[in-house]
VOGU-3710 file (C-alpha; in Angstrom, 3 decimals, decimal comma):
1> marrsapllr> -1,416/57,238/-27,555  -3,112/55,181/-24,909  -0,983/52,160/-25,898  2,242/54,204/-25,564  1,145/55,549/-22,119  0,324/52,103/-20,659  3,904/51,132/-19,643  4,374/54,514/-17,945  1,095/54,167/-16,074  2,055/50,673/-14,845
11> rlvsassppa> 5,392/51,987/-13,524  3,696/54,875/-11,728  1,061/52,616/-10,157  3,634/50,032/-9,018  5,820/52,790/-7,539  2,933/54,225/-5,531  1,571/50,860/-4,354  2,285/49,893/-0,720  4,722/46,984/-0,229  3,229/43,509/0,080
21> pqplpghgcr> 2,607/42,530/3,708  5,324/40,296/5,152  4,579/37,285/7,387  4,879/37,955/11,098  8,034/36,560/12,728  7,552/32,873/13,462  4,618/32,568/11,092  4,827/30,819/7,745  2,356/30,949/4,918  -1,144/29,982/5,949
31> tvtymprpgd> -2,249/26,585/4,667  -5,743/25,494/3,780  -7,424/24,029/6,848  -8,872/20,541/6,627  -12,548/20,957/7,467  -14,142/17,723/8,677  -17,832/17,110/8,726  -19,494/17,174/12,168  -18,991/13,782/13,771  -15,982/12,787/11,644
41> gtpravtlip> -13,836/12,705/14,785  -15,891/9,956/16,391  -13,598/7,000/17,232  -13,884/4,189/14,715  -13,874/0,462/15,439  -11,211/-1,486/13,543  -10,980/-5,269/13,317  -7,517/-6,466/14,352  -6,037/-9,852/13,395  -2,584/-10,342/15,004
51> gdgigplvtg> -1,932/-13,412/12,837  1,056/-15,760/12,890  4,804/-15,458/13,412  5,829/-11,814/13,734  2,201/-10,722/13,414  1,537/-10,253/17,159  4,785/-8,270/17,494  4,077/-5,779/14,702  0,351/-5,432/15,415  1,301/-4,843/19,052
61> avrqvmeamh> 3,499/-1,992/17,853  0,559/-0,510/15,959  -1,651/-0,663/19,054  0,949/1,070/21,216  1,557/3,869/18,721  -2,169/4,431/18,196  -2,682/4,705/21,946  0,290/7,064/22,343  -0,983/9,457/19,672  -4,589/9,151/20,904
71> apvyfetydv> -5,760/8,172/17,443  -9,574/8,002/17,152  -9,687/4,234/16,645  -10,240/1,220/18,868  -9,696/-2,435/18,073  -11,802/-5,572/18,028  -9,181/-8,339/18,232  -9,669/-11,851/16,827  -7,348/-14,849/17,093  -6,952/-16,234/13,567
81> hgdmptvppa> -4,196/-18,537/12,308  -3,247/-19,721/8,841  -3,725/-23,426/9,639  -7,425/-22,945/10,374  -9,741/-24,548/7,803  -11,583/-21,277/7,243  -11,856/-17,715/8,507  -14,261/-17,760/11,505  -17,640/-16,208/10,643  -17,336/-13,825/13,617
91> vidsirrnkv> -14,254/-12,263/12,013  -16,028/-11,738/8,700  -18,993/-10,224/10,531  -16,676/-7,857/12,419  -15,028/-6,612/9,220  -18,399/-6,186/7,529  -19,586/-4,172/10,522  -16,440/-2,036/10,929  -15,556/-1,936/7,209  -11,843/-1,717/8,097
101> cikgglatpv> -9,324/-4,309/9,299  -5,606/-4,365/10,018  -3,802/-7,669/10,207  -0,480/-9,391/10,646  0,618/-12,146/8,287  -1,291/-15,414/8,164  0,910/-18,405/7,406  -0,213/-20,368/4,351  0,796/-24,048/4,444  2,712/-25,075/1,327
111> gggvsslnmq> 0,928/-27,850/-0,576  -1,457/-30,290/1,040  -4,586/-28,744/-0,433  -5,016/-26,222/2,399  -6,435/-22,976/1,072  -5,021/-19,567/2,002  -7,032/-17,624/4,554  -5,632/-14,435/3,027  -7,318/-15,369/-0,242  -10,510/-16,338/1,579
121> lrkeldlyas> -10,709/-12,887/3,136  -10,158/-11,160/-0,201  -12,800/-13,215/-1,982  -15,359/-13,118/0,811  -15,133/-9,331/1,105  -14,451/-8,720/-2,621  -11,224/-6,856/-1,882  -10,423/-6,695/-5,547  -7,548/-4,188/-5,466  -4,214/-4,739/-3,749
131> lvhcsnlpgi> -2,017/-1,646/-3,447  1,659/-1,697/-2,456  3,649/1,535/-2,308  7,378/0,942/-2,916  9,520/4,064/-2,552  12,923/5,117/-1,294  12,896/6,187/2,342  15,496/8,792/3,399  18,196/7,174/5,493  18,077/3,756/3,848
141> ptrhqgvdiv> 20,886/3,356/1,304  19,897/1,466/-1,840  21,407/0,866/-5,256  18,663/2,925/-6,953  17,378/6,363/-5,966  14,266/8,207/-7,125  12,097/5,076/-6,927  8,423/5,716/-6,186  6,305/2,860/-7,520  2,703/1,973/-6,733
151> virentegey> 1,810/-1,602/-7,669  -1,933/-2,153/-8,107  -2,817/-5,802/-8,463  -6,072/-7,569/-9,314  -6,823/-9,555/-6,188  -9,592/-12,069/-6,871  -8,916/-14,150/-9,988  -6,132/-15,271/-12,332  -3,903/-18,107/-11,146  -5,065/-17,367/-7,591
161> sglehevvpg> -8,593/-18,574/-8,305  -7,643/-21,898/-6,740  -9,371/-23,910/-9,463  -7,203/-27,023/-9,478  -7,907/-30,709/-9,788  -6,097/-33,932/-10,530  -7,210/-35,139/-13,953  -5,594/-38,560/-13,548  -2,959/-39,661/-11,029  0,148/-37,586/-11,653
171> vveslkvitk> -1,567/-34,966/-13,809  -2,909/-31,758/-12,243  -4,864/-29,116/-14,110  -4,845/-25,544/-12,794  -7,195/-23,019/-14,388  -6,342/-19,354/-14,907  -9,515/-17,283/-14,931  -9,551/-13,742/-16,369  -12,819/-11,848/-16,787  -13,699/-8,604/-18,532
181> fcseriakya> -15,501/-7,341/-15,432  -12,562/-7,797/-13,041  -10,004/-6,551/-15,566  -11,970/-3,367/-16,223  -12,536/-2,529/-12,581  -8,869/-2,978/-11,600  -7,837/-0,835/-14,580  -10,353/1,844/-13,537  -9,013/1,731/-9,994  -5,425/2,147/-11,213
191> feyaylnnrk> -6,223/5,116/-13,458  -8,448/6,724/-10,835  -5,650/6,340/-8,283  -3,180/7,920/-10,711  -5,575/10,789/-11,452  -6,335/11,543/-7,788  -2,691/11,295/-6,689  -1,166/13,352/-9,509  0,621/10,351/-11,003  1,775/10,671/-14,595
201> kvtavhkani> 1,966/7,148/-15,992  0,277/3,748/-15,731  2,063/0,616/-16,934  0,051/-2,555/-17,623  2,080/-5,722/-16,963  1,122/-8,820/-18,964  2,145/-11,961/-20,832  -0,231/-11,562/-23,764  2,409/-12,693/-26,221  1,863/-16,235/-24,881
211> mkladglfle> -1,488/-16,162/-23,049  -3,176/-14,353/-25,897  -6,767/-14,786/-24,749  -6,466/-14,387/-20,975  -3,843/-11,654/-20,758  -5,111/-10,306/-24,067  -8,461/-9,642/-22,408  -6,700/-7,914/-19,515  -4,788/-5,663/-21,942  -7,902/-4,894/-23,959
221> screvaskyp> -9,635/-3,733/-20,774  -6,671/-1,568/-19,761  -6,571/0,078/-23,188  -10,277/0,903/-23,093  -9,964/2,518/-19,669  -6,754/4,352/-20,655  -8,584/6,047/-23,526  -10,780/7,814/-20,951  -7,778/9,347/-19,162  -5,917/11,252/-21,897
231> giqynemivd> -3,889/13,207/-19,361  -2,186/10,054/-18,044  0,506/8,323/-20,078  -0,174/4,629/-20,688  2,216/1,885/-21,720  2,429/-1,910/-21,635  5,243/-4,252/-20,696  5,650/-8,026/-20,852  6,207/-9,370/-17,358  9,642/-10,921/-17,970
241> ncsmqlvskp> 10,953/-7,695/-19,520  9,276/-5,805/-16,676  11,234/-7,861/-14,128  14,506/-7,003/-15,846  13,583/-3,312/-16,133  12,623/-3,207/-12,445  16,042/-4,284/-11,230  17,964/-2,198/-13,788  15,978/1,047/-14,090  13,103/1,080/-11,547
251> eqfdvmvtpn> 12,776/4,880/-11,566  11,010/4,658/-14,940  7,886/3,199/-13,312  5,080/5,160/-11,668  1,811/3,212/-11,283  1,753/-0,437/-12,371  -1,449/-2,413/-12,897  -1,215/-6,195/-13,064  -3,138/-9,439/-12,967  -2,965/-11,350/-9,698
261> lygnlvanta> 0,160/-13,518/-9,899  2,347/-10,975/-11,704  1,446/-8,319/-9,149  2,672/-10,470/-6,289  6,031/-10,992/-7,993  6,393/-7,370/-9,107  5,495/-5,934/-5,678  7,997/-8,123/-3,844  10,719/-7,310/-6,380  10,039/-3,575/-6,105
271> agivggtgim> 10,062/-3,822/-2,303  13,470/-5,497/-2,377  14,857/-2,719/-4,559  14,004/0,022/-2,049  14,984/-1,681/1,201  13,012/-4,861/1,767  9,586/-6,115/2,680  9,866/-4,842/6,257  9,280/-1,216/5,259  6,698/-1,410/2,460
281> pggnvgqdya> 3,077/-0,573/3,359  0,048/-1,947/1,587  -3,618/-2,715/1,704  -6,494/-4,489/0,003  -9,614/-2,549/-0,838  -13,008/-3,167/-2,391  -16,170/-1,186/-2,813  -17,171/-1,509/0,845  -14,286/-2,907/2,902  -10,536/-2,508/3,337
291> vfeqgasagn> -7,880/-4,712/4,959  -4,440/-3,216/5,637  -1,320/-5,339/6,068  2,377/-5,480/5,242  2,638/-4,587/1,574  4,996/-7,256/0,253  4,137/-10,816/1,220  7,615/-12,397/1,164  8,530/-13,260/4,753  5,431/-11,610/6,168
301> vgneniveqk> 5,355/-14,076/9,076  9,143/-14,015/9,583  11,286/-16,876/10,830  11,464/-18,440/14,263  14,676/-16,628/15,238  13,122/-13,218/14,608  10,050/-14,177/16,636  12,105/-15,584/19,536  14,420/-12,562/19,624  11,454/-10,205/19,188
311> kanpvallls> 13,284/-8,278/16,461  10,586/-8,039/13,795  10,508/-4,788/11,829  7,244/-2,925/12,595  7,797/-0,153/10,028  5,770/-1,729/7,193  2,680/-2,245/9,334  3,036/1,152/11,007  3,044/2,789/7,564  0,107/0,561/6,552
321> sammlrhlqf> -1,764/1,797/9,621  -1,059/5,368/8,459  -2,700/4,406/5,150  -5,620/3,091/7,204  -5,925/6,373/9,119  -6,003/8,293/5,852  -8,645/5,852/4,530  -10,707/6,614/7,662  -10,344/10,359/6,935  -7,990/11,098/9,831
331> psfadrleta> -5,243/12,720/7,709  -3,511/14,664/10,486  -2,984/11,488/12,516  -1,682/9,707/9,427  0,787/12,525/8,758  2,020/12,482/12,364  2,598/8,747/12,273  4,405/8,767/8,914  6,591/11,677/10,001  7,560/9,933/13,240
341> vkrvivegth> 8,437/6,666/11,479  10,542/8,426/8,842  12,289/10,484/11,524  13,336/7,297/13,340  14,638/5,779/10,106  16,662/8,891/9,227  18,190/9,111/12,710  19,353/5,513/12,282  19,779/4,750/15,986  16,888/2,299/16,233
351> rtkdlggtst> 16,760/-0,193/13,394  16,015/-3,889/13,212  18,417/-6,394/11,686  16,956/-6,199/8,153  17,893/-2,488/8,081  21,391/-3,038/9,438  20,660/-2,542/13,142  20,209/-4,643/16,255  17,059/-3,136/17,772  14,073/-5,094/18,963
361> tqevtdavia> 10,518/-4,436/17,824  9,794/-2,739/21,145  12,832/-0,454/20,885  11,756/0,731/17,426  8,206/1,200/18,676  9,388/3,261/21,657  11,521/5,410/19,337  8,530/6,094/17,067  6,388/7,045/20,083  9,119/9,388/21,310
371> sld> 9,247/11,012/17,850  5,531/11,791/17,662  4,829/15,507/17,441
//
């Protein structure tokens, strides 16, 4: 009897219940408030390296936007150039003290035995993870839609170890170093990133069919870490097939984890698919320090014409600085900056040449400042 009466009771109760309260006019649903710890709003020092080529233009844009939005950061600026023999100790000390750096591109001389200062920074500070976020931005037409790829690249070893020597005249030996320790920690970082950002799949990129020991060790490490994240799909792809799949069906990829050299190639390819290197943010992070810069390295110092005409695209570094603000736990400032940049891109009035426009760096910067909420 009680079971037969239950539906009737539910109808009677629902009929007599007062209607659900409606939001007041002009008020949406209440969101959860971000609750910072006391003192989290204290301005943070950030090391700034303008760099070479377009670097001073795009880092100048970052400074102007930060000042306009009254972001709680201030900069310690250091003059560093890619043709220097080494990164000045004062710069390293500044990054160690501040723990965060934003930089323009540093030109790396081709050949001649001159080492890359970018690599020196990564090794000195153990910035073992490079992250580049390649996604479609509304307002930029591309061949492929629905692309949202995060490329996570091991940053300290592999072919980039710089272990080269001339065995005999005319014969050079270059060593590729892969270690269990570095492979495991980059795999852990990739899966942790996927877990924390609600990503569904991690793809390990390799060439273990040829480099069976080196890339085999990398794959073995990825598989071990993947077994600890059963909720995240894991697959593997040989790097040459991966390149073909990227340009034909990039929407299949989510998070990609790669050894050093492959990650550089994959990130630049993915950036080209969604609009070019001028709009892709990125950063390098380790246990203690982080350096933010343009995500894809191809053309990161620009050419002389762009520098002379002052028409470098500041979007990539502005979005990288939003990543930096989020890293510093200033999420509302990061959201404001990203929203302003995307609003300028959608409007389409102020774009640099690489995005089909004629605007200068300063004109784009002014438009972003005007679009800040």
